[in-house]
N, C-alpha and C positions, 0 to 999 in steps of 0.2 A: 504493500500500500504506500509506504514512504517513497519507494523508488518511483512509483507511478506519479505521486505528487511532485517529486523532483523533476520528472520529465515534463509535467504540465508547466512548471515554473520556467522552464527553459524555452518555452514557445514564445516567439517574438513576432508581433504583427508589424509589418512594414508595407509601405506603398509598393504596389507592383507596377513595373514599367512594361510597356508593350514589348520591349526587347526580351523580357523575361518569359514571355509566353510563346508557345508554339501554336500551330494551326489547330491541333487536336484539343488543346486546353481551351482555346477561344471558342471552338464549336461546342464543347461540352458545357462550358459556362453559359453560352447562349441558350442551349437547350434547357438547362436547369432554370435559368431566370424566366424564360418564356413559359415553361411548364408551370412555374410558380404563379405567374400572372394569370395563366389560364385557369388554374385551380381556384385562385382567389376570386376571379370573375364569376366562375360557375357557382361558387359558394354564396357570394353576395346576391346573385340573381335568384338562387333558390331561397335564400333568406327573405328576399323581397316577395316571395310567393308568386313568381312569374315563371312562364313556360319557356324553356330554351328553344323548343321546336317552333314556337310561335315567333320568336325573335329571328329565326333563321329562314323563315318562309319567304319566298318571292312570289307575290301575287300577280305581278305584272312584269313580263319579260323585258319590256321597254325600259324598265328602271335600270337595267344593266348598262344602258348608254351612259349613265352617270359615271360608271367606272372609267370609261375612256375620256369623258369630258373632264372629270376631276384630275385624273393622273396627268393628262396632257397639259391642262392649264397650270397645274402645280409645277410641273417641270419647266414650262416656259417662264413662269414667274421667277423660279429659282435661277434660271439662266440669265434673265433680265437683271436680277439683282447682283449677279456675280461681280460686275465692274464697280459696284458701289461699295462693297465690303472689302476691306484690306485683304490681299491675297493670302497672307499668312494666317488669317483668322477664318477664311472660307474653305480651307482644306479639311477633308474628313480626317478623323483620327487614324492612328496607325492600325488599330484593330479592324476598322471598316475597310481600310485598304487591303489588309491581309485577307479578309474574307472575299473581297471583290476580285482579287487577282489570283487567288490560289484554289478556291473551291471550284469544282466542276459546275457547269452551267445548271444542270438539273438540281444539284444540291443547293446552289445559290437561290434558284427559284423556289425550292421547298422552304428554305430559311425565310425568304420574304413572305411566303404564304403563312408560315407559322407566326411570324412577328405581326403581320397584319391581322390575323384572326385573333390571337391572344390579346393584343393591345386594344382592338376594337371591342372585344367581348367585355373587357374590364372597364375601359374608359367610356365607351358609348353605351354598352349594354347595361352596365351596373352603376358606374359613378354618375354619368350624365342623367340617368333616371332619378338619382337621389338629389343632386345639387344643381342640375341644369348644364347647358352647353357651355356657358361662359366660364363658370368656375372649374368645370372638368377640363376645359381647354387650357386654363391657367396651370392646373396641376400637370397636365400632359406636357406643357412647355417646360415646366420646372424640372421634370425628371430627365429631360433630354439635355444633359449638361453641356454637350458640345455646342448647342445653339445659344447658350447663355453668354458666349464670349463677345457678342456684339448685339446691340439693340435691334438692328435690322433682322438678324438671324432669329432672335427671340420673337420678334413680331411675326416673322414668317412661319415659325413652327406653331405659334398660337393660331394664326389664320388657317393654316392647313388643318389643324385639329378642329377648329370651329367649322370649317367647311365640311369635314367628315361628319361632324355632329349634325349639321344642317341636312346633309344628304340622308343620314339615318332617319331624321325626323320626317323628311319628305317621302321617303320610300317605305319606311316602316320595317325595314329588314337590315340586320347586321351584315348579311352576306355582301351587300352592295358596298357598304363602307369598308368592309374588310378586304374585298377584292381591289377597291380603289387604292387603299393604303398599300397593299402588297405590290400592285403594279407600279405605283410611284416609287417605292423602295427599289424595286427591281430595275427600273429605268435609271435611277440614280447610281445604283451599283454598276450598271453597264457603262455609264459615263466614266466612272472611276476605272473600271476594268480595262477599257479600251482607250483610256487617256484622251477622251474627247474634250477639247479645249486646252490641252497641254498642261494641266495643273498637277497631275498625279504621277508623273514619271512614266517610264516605259512599261508596257504591259507584257514584255517578253518574259518576266520572271514568274508569271502565273503558270500553274499547272493546268493541263487540258481537262 
């Protein structure tokens, strides 16, 4: 018992740099965090006495057009704001670059789908229902630390979140906002992967 306690005392918590992580560690951490968000979202929705199946129904197939409209518009706004934000602040962090350049395309698409679904289930399906679109979007912006480095980026992530919340309210289904979220993330990952705009270095170091 004493030996076990001595080992516990030796544990030191220190900040982890991106250079300390490999691709496998990043992916495992992503799956753990997104699974946690998914679990919390499901539990909150069930606690609210609401039906998950009802939240995921698509009553009108034309609502899927919102997926293309939102993701395309969001990417164009992001590109338009690029010259306004200092270049060193507008780059993705090293972990995002690692995922974009090293994951196979099918895996990258799956990751985007997982992120889109888990975050929309929690923020739109659970939190927005409880506190409204405005406050849930503020919370959404606050947890995306990368965007807090410049006020324009912070405003952008808030507007993107608010837009997803508005789409959810208009269509009545989380699937549309989740797909729009996932497609936007995938397009942005592709911009990093293939170095569109020349911001993110050569894409030759990615694995196929």
